[in-house]
C-alpha positions as CSV (number, residue, x, y, z in Angstrom):
1,X,-20.1,32.0,9.2
2,X,-22.6,30.7,6.6
3,X,-24.1,27.5,6.4
4,X,-21.5,25.5,4.0
5,X,-18.6,27.1,6.1
6,X,-19.8,26.1,9.0
7,X,-20.2,22.5,7.4
8,X,-16.5,21.8,6.5
9,X,-16.0,22.6,9.7
10,X,-18.4,20.4,10.9
11,X,-16.7,17.4,9.4
12,X,-13.0,18.9,9.8
13,X,-13.2,19.6,13.4
14,X,-14.9,15.6,13.5
15,X,-12.6,14.3,11.7
16,X,-9.5,15.9,14.0
17,X,-11.2,15.0,17.1
18,X,-12.1,11.5,16.1
19,X,-8.7,10.9,14.8
20,X,-7.0,11.8,18.6
21,X,-9.7,9.6,20.3
22,X,-8.4,6.7,17.6
23,X,-4.9,7.6,18.0
24,X,-5.2,6.3,21.7
25,X,-7.3,3.7,21.1
26,X,-4.4,2.0,19.0
27,X,-1.9,2.9,21.7
28,X,-3.9,2.0,24.7
29,X,-7.1,0.0,24.0
30,X,-5.2,-3.1,22.2
31,X,-5.8,-6.0,22.9
32,X,-2.5,-7.5,21.4
33,X,0.4,-4.5,21.6
34,X,2.2,-4.2,18.2
35,X,5.0,-2.5,17.3
36,X,1.9,-1.2,14.0
37,X,-0.8,-0.2,16.7
38,X,2.2,2.5,18.1
39,X,2.8,4.0,15.0
40,X,-0.3,3.0,13.3
41,X,-1.7,5.9,16.6
42,X,1.6,7.7,16.5
43,X,0.2,8.2,12.7
44,X,-3.3,8.9,13.6
45,X,-2.3,11.7,16.0
46,X,0.1,13.9,13.7
47,X,-2.5,13.4,12.0
48,X,-4.8,15.0,13.7
49,X,-3.0,17.8,14.7
50,X,-2.0,19.0,11.6
51,X,-5.7,18.5,10.6
52,X,-6.8,20.9,13.9
53,X,-3.7,23.2,12.9
54,X,-5.8,23.5,9.5
55,X,-9.8,23.6,10.5
56,X,-8.5,26.8,13.2
57,X,-6.6,28.2,10.7
58,X,-8.4,27.7,8.4
59,X,-11.6,29.4,10.2
60,X,-9.2,31.9,12.0
61,X,-6.8,33.9,10.2
62,X,-6.4,36.0,13.2
63,X,-4.8,32.7,15.3
64,X,-1.4,33.6,16.6
65,X,1.5,32.7,13.8
66,X,2.6,29.5,17.1
67,X,-0.9,27.5,15.9
68,X,0.6,27.5,11.9
69,X,4.1,26.6,13.1
70,X,2.9,23.2,15.1
71,X,0.5,22.2,12.3
72,X,3.5,22.2,9.5
73,X,6.1,21.0,11.9
74,X,3.6,17.5,13.1
75,X,3.7,17.0,9.0
76,X,7.3,16.6,9.7
77,X,6.4,13.6,11.5
78,X,3.7,11.3,9.7
79,X,5.4,10.4,6.5
80,X,8.3,8.2,9.0
81,X,5.2,6.5,10.8
82,X,3.8,6.1,8.5
83,X,6.5,4.4,6.8
84,X,7.3,2.4,10.1
85,X,4.1,1.3,10.0
86,X,4.0,0.1,6.6
87,X,7.4,-1.9,7.2
88,X,7.2,-3.3,10.5
89,X,3.8,-4.8,9.2
90,X,5.1,-6.6,6.0
91,X,8.4,-7.8,8.2
92,X,6.7,-8.4,11.3
93,X,8.9,-6.1,13.1
94,X,8.3,-5.9,16.5
95,X,11.0,-4.0,18.4
96,X,12.1,-1.0,17.1
97,X,15.8,-0.9,15.3
98,X,18.4,2.0,16.7
99,X,18.4,3.3,13.1
100,X,14.6,4.1,13.7
101,X,14.9,5.5,16.8
102,X,17.3,7.8,15.9
103,X,15.2,8.7,12.8
104,X,12.2,9.8,15.0
105,X,15.0,11.3,17.3
106,X,16.5,13.6,14.2
107,X,13.0,14.8,13.4
108,X,12.2,15.7,16.8
109,X,15.5,17.4,17.4
110,X,14.7,19.1,14.4
111,X,11.3,20.1,15.3
112,X,12.2,21.2,18.6
113,X,15.5,23.7,17.3
114,X,13.5,25.4,14.2
115,X,10.5,25.6,16.4
116,X,12.9,27.8,19.3
117,X,15.6,29.3,16.1
118,X,13.1,30.4,14.2
119,X,10.2,30.8,15.0
120,X,7.2,31.3,12.6
121,X,5.8,34.4,14.4
122,X,9.8,35.9,13.8
123,X,10.3,34.4,10.3
124,X,6.5,34.1,8.4
125,X,8.6,34.4,4.6
126,X,10.9,31.6,5.8
127,X,8.7,29.6,6.7
128,X,5.7,30.3,3.5
129,X,9.5,30.3,1.2
130,X,11.0,27.7,2.2
131,X,10.1,25.6,5.4
132,X,7.1,24.5,4.0
133,X,8.2,22.9,0.6
134,X,11.2,21.0,2.1
135,X,8.6,20.2,4.8
136,X,5.9,18.7,2.1
137,X,8.9,17.9,0.1
138,X,9.9,15.3,3.3
139,X,6.9,13.6,3.4
140,X,5.7,12.9,0.1
141,X,9.7,10.6,0.3
142,X,8.3,9.4,2.8
143,X,4.7,8.4,1.2
144,X,7.0,7.3,-1.7
145,X,9.4,4.6,0.8
146,X,6.2,3.1,2.0
147,X,4.6,2.9,-1.7
148,X,7.6,1.0,-2.8
149,X,7.8,-0.6,0.8
150,X,4.3,-1.8,0.5
151,X,4.4,-2.6,-3.7
152,X,3.6,-6.3,-3.5
153,X,1.0,-5.8,-1.3
154,X,-0.4,-3.3,-3.0
155,X,-0.4,-5.5,-6.6
156,X,-1.9,-8.1,-4.7
157,X,-5.1,-5.7,-4.4
158,X,-5.7,-4.9,-7.4
159,X,-5.1,-7.9,-8.9
160,X,-8.4,-10.6,-9.5
161,X,-6.3,-13.4,-10.1
162,X,-4.8,-13.2,-5.8
163,X,-7.3,-12.3,-3.2
164,X,-5.4,-10.2,-0.8
165,X,-6.1,-10.9,3.1
166,X,-7.9,-8.5,5.7
167,X,-4.8,-7.3,7.1
168,X,-3.3,-6.8,3.1
169,X,-6.1,-4.4,2.4
170,X,-5.8,-3.0,6.4
171,X,-2.6,-2.2,5.4
172,X,-3.2,-0.7,1.8
173,X,-6.9,1.3,2.6
174,X,-4.0,2.8,4.9
175,X,-1.3,3.9,2.2
176,X,-3.3,4.6,-0.1
177,X,-5.0,7.3,2.7
178,X,-2.6,8.7,3.8
179,X,-1.6,9.1,0.4
180,X,-5.1,10.8,-0.5
181,X,-4.5,13.1,2.1
182,X,-1.0,14.1,1.0
183,X,-2.7,14.9,-2.4
184,X,-5.3,17.1,-1.4
185,X,-2.7,19.1,1.2
186,X,-0.5,19.9,-1.4
187,X,-2.9,20.7,-4.1
188,X,-4.0,23.4,-1.6
189,X,-0.6,24.9,-1.3
190,X,-0.2,25.1,-5.4
191,X,-3.2,26.9,-4.9
192,X,-5.2,24.9,-7.7
193,X,-8.4,26.0,-8.2
194,X,-11.5,24.4,-6.2
195,X,-8.7,23.1,-4.0
196,X,-7.5,24.6,-0.3
197,X,-5.5,23.0,3.1
198,X,-9.3,22.2,4.5
199,X,-10.2,20.2,1.4
200,X,-7.4,17.7,2.8
201,X,-9.0,18.3,6.1
202,X,-12.3,16.8,5.2
203,X,-10.9,14.2,3.0
204,X,-9.2,13.1,6.7
205,X,-12.6,12.7,7.6
206,X,-14.2,10.4,5.3
207,X,-11.1,8.3,5.3
208,X,-11.0,8.3,8.9
209,X,-14.5,6.7,9.2
210,X,-13.8,4.4,6.7
211,X,-11.6,3.1,8.9
212,X,-13.3,3.2,11.4
213,X,-16.4,1.5,9.8
214,X,-14.0,-1.3,8.9
215,X,-12.9,-1.9,12.9
216,X,-16.8,-1.8,14.5
217,X,-17.6,-4.1,11.3
218,X,-14.7,-7.3,11.6
219,X,-15.5,-9.0,15.6
220,X,-11.7,-10.1,15.9
221,X,-9.7,-7.1,14.3
222,X,-6.1,-7.6,16.0
223,X,-5.5,-10.1,12.2
224,X,-5.2,-6.7,10.8
225,X,-1.9,-5.4,12.6
226,X,0.3,-8.4,11.3
227,X,0.5,-9.2,7.6
228,X,2.1,-12.7,8.2
229,X,4.9,-12.5,5.6
230,X,7.1,-15.2,6.6
231,X,9.7,-13.6,4.1
232,X,12.3,-16.8,3.2
233,X,11.0,-19.5,5.2
234,X,10.5,-22.6,2.8
235,X,8.1,-25.2,3.1
236,X,9.7,-28.6,4.2
237,X,12.5,-30.1,1.1
238,X,10.1,-33.4,1.3
239,X,6.7,-31.3,2.0
240,X,7.7,-29.4,-1.2
241,X,8.9,-32.2,-3.2
242,X,5.2,-33.9,-2.5
243,X,3.3,-30.0,-3.2
244,X,5.5,-29.5,-6.3
245,X,4.4,-32.9,-8.2
246,X,1.1,-32.1,-7.1
247,X,1.0,-29.2,-8.7
248,X,2.2,-29.8,-11.9
249,X,-0.2,-32.8,-12.1
250,X,-3.2,-30.5,-11.3
251,X,-2.5,-27.6,-13.8
252,X,-0.9,-29.6,-16.9
253,X,-4.5,-32.7,-15.7
254,X,-6.5,-30.5,-15.5
255,X,-5.2,-28.0,-17.7
256,X,-6.2,-24.8,-15.1
257,X,-3.9,-22.4,-16.3
258,X,-6.6,-21.8,-19.9
259,X,-9.1,-20.5,-17.4
260,X,-8.4,-16.4,-17.7
261,X,-9.7,-16.2,-14.0
262,X,-7.8,-18.4,-12.1
263,X,-6.6,-16.9,-8.8
264,X,-5.2,-18.0,-5.9
265,X,-7.3,-19.2,-3.9
266,X,-9.3,-21.4,-6.5
267,X,-5.7,-23.8,-7.2
268,X,-5.3,-24.2,-3.5
269,X,-8.6,-25.2,-2.8
270,X,-7.4,-27.9,-5.4
271,X,-4.7,-28.3,-3.8
272,X,-6.6,-28.9,-0.3
273,X,-4.3,-26.1,1.2
274,X,-4.8,-22.9,2.8
275,X,-4.1,-19.6,0.2
276,X,-0.8,-18.3,3.0
277,X,0.8,-22.1,2.7
278,X,0.4,-21.5,-1.6
279,X,1.2,-18.2,-1.0
280,X,4.2,-19.2,1.1
281,X,5.1,-21.7,-1.3
282,X,5.0,-20.1,-4.7
283,X,7.5,-16.9,-3.9
284,X,9.7,-18.7,-1.2
285,X,10.4,-22.7,-2.6
286,X,9.8,-21.6,-6.8
287,X,10.7,-17.3,-5.9
288,X,7.0,-17.3,-7.4
289,X,4.6,-15.0,-7.9
290,X,0.6,-16.9,-8.2
291,X,0.8,-14.8,-12.0
292,X,4.4,-15.7,-13.1
293,X,3.8,-19.3,-12.0
294,X,0.4,-19.8,-14.0
295,X,2.2,-18.3,-16.9
296,X,4.8,-20.0,-17.2
297,X,2.6,-23.0,-17.6
298,X,0.2,-20.8,-20.1
299,X,3.4,-19.7,-22.0
300,X,4.6,-23.2,-22.4
301,X,2.1,-24.6,-23.6
302,X,1.2,-21.4,-26.5
303,X,4.7,-22.1,-28.0
304,X,3.7,-25.9,-27.9
305,X,0.9,-24.5,-30.6
306,X,3.2,-22.6,-32.2
307,X,5.2,-25.0,-32.6
308,X,2.7,-27.6,-34.3
309,X,0.6,-25.5,-35.6
310,X,1.0,-22.5,-38.2
311,X,-2.1,-21.8,-38.9
312,X,-3.5,-19.6,-35.9
313,X,-3.1,-15.8,-35.2
314,X,-0.9,-15.4,-32.1
315,X,-3.7,-13.2,-30.6
316,X,-6.4,-16.2,-30.7
317,X,-3.6,-18.8,-29.4
318,X,-3.2,-16.2,-26.7
319,X,-6.5,-16.3,-25.1
320,X,-6.6,-20.3,-25.9
321,X,-3.4,-20.7,-23.1
322,X,-5.3,-18.4,-21.1
323,X,-4.8,-14.7,-21.5
324,X,-7.4,-11.4,-21.1
325,X,-5.8,-9.4,-23.6
326,X,-3.4,-9.9,-26.5
327,X,-0.9,-7.4,-24.9
328,X,-0.5,-9.3,-21.4
329,X,0.2,-12.0,-23.5
330,X,2.9,-10.3,-25.9
331,X,4.5,-9.4,-22.0
332,X,4.6,-12.4,-21.0
333,X,5.8,-14.2,-24.0
334,X,9.0,-12.3,-23.8
335,X,9.3,-11.9,-20.2
336,X,9.8,-16.1,-20.1
337,X,11.4,-16.9,-23.4
338,X,13.1,-13.4,-24.1
339,X,11.3,-12.5,-27.3
340,X,8.4,-11.9,-29.2
341,X,5.2,-14.8,-30.1
342,X,5.9,-13.1,-33.4
343,X,10.2,-13.4,-33.5
344,X,9.4,-17.2,-31.8
345,X,7.0,-18.2,-34.5
346,X,9.6,-16.7,-37.1
347,X,12.5,-18.6,-35.7
348,X,10.2,-22.1,-36.1
349,X,9.3,-21.4,-39.6
350,X,12.8,-20.8,-40.7
351,X,14.3,-24.4,-38.9
């Protein structure tokens, strides 16, 4: 084994070993026992098994085919554990439902029954030509479902106007890390040049150390395992009415919406409430997210300007009311009014 391969082996094996240690930590040593801890630990364990097999088989092709079977079978559990981790965190679930239990039982029975009846050792062609494709398709489907479940969370992370909490960033990082490992494995399976399954193993090591660095950096880690998203829980009506009036006065009086960099945190500070309270009020009481709420004020102001001043260009109006680009202004305008700014302007001129 040359130096390059020794380095790859070291990093791959190190990631697999530490993944197992970290999964044990999530299973047994976190102070508070959330369901998300268990699913994250189970997901890391399944991933670590897959990585371990990849590393040892890659550097020793003479190993029995049973090892390949174990590694591929572990992939059938990575996706479900990721999905249940994301879903339990977002929805605040702390007990395993019957549907989830039967889902996991189904995959365990599938792994065991196929493993005994059609072992890789005796049916390599069947595994290589059919089972591998089914396994990767199943893994992809669960990643897709996990991404769909966490779509609002991911949008908030990339949206500069909304500050994501530590827990939201944590959940997003776990999802994206899993997706990256899958992509490398898939590209290796597809025999893309310069990429092999060992690339997925090494990428897992670096992603794992990013996760560990977050845990070591934070003195408190229990808050990372619950997103505290309270769907449907509204603020009291009397309190909501006061907050709504105060919010409208601040937005209109100070014209905060004209600030293209206005964030949820900025507005919460103006109201002297927490980010969570404002987000809860907007989502549950008003049925809007922060961006939609601010854009309504911007579009209403744009309509007033278009009505009263026909000399200004539509693009300049968009910038004046707080949009960062022409395309964003046009898209938000159509979403809010059902027509484009140009059509709206023409209707005003013809009236």
